[in-house]
N, C-alpha and C positions, 0 to 999 in steps of 0.2 A: 493455511486457513483462508477462508473467503472473507472479503470485506468490501466496504464502500468508501470511496475517496470523499473526504469531508472538506479538505482545504488544500490548495496548491501553494507551495512555498518555493523560495528561490533555490537554485542549484539542483533542480529535478528532485526535490523532496516533496513528500505528500503526507498529510495527516489523514489516517484511515481509521474507520471504526470496524471492529471485527463482528461478523454475524454470529449470533447465538452466544454472545458474551454478556455477562451481567452488566447492568447499568453503571455499576461502580468501577468497571474496567475503563481505564483512561485510553484515549486514542493512541494508535501506534504511529510512530514516525518512520516512514518507509521511503526508500530511494528506488530508482529504476534499475533493473538488472541490465547487464551489458547487451544482451540480445535485443531487448526492447529499445534500448538507446540506439543500437546499430541500425535497426530497421525503421527508425523514426516513427514508432507507434505513439500516437498522441493520447495522453491520458487527461481526462477532464474531470471536474468535480461532479460527483454522482455516478461515476463509472463503477461497475462491479469488477473487482480485481482479485487475483490469487496472490497471497502474501506468504513468503517464507519468513518465519520468525527466527530471531537470533536465539540460540540456546543460552547465551550469557546474559542478555538483557531483553526481557519479553516486551519492552516498550519500543523496540527497534526491529525493522524488518526490511525485506527486499521485495518489490513488486515483480513477479515473474510472468504474469499473464493478465491480459485485459479481456474480459468476456464481451461478446458482441451485443 
């Protein structure tokens, strides 16, 4: 799903809102995938990102792509 970074947290964690989600949906806690970490891609507050959601816990995910 696509989302926007709301807040940067320690240990490469980010709080992201999901686009096209209802307002009652709480923000997703997402970490950075290995490829993004390996290539030193900087993620800042306000960036549009692609998030893989966990099938077990829909409030957690992994950032796999940052849009330009």
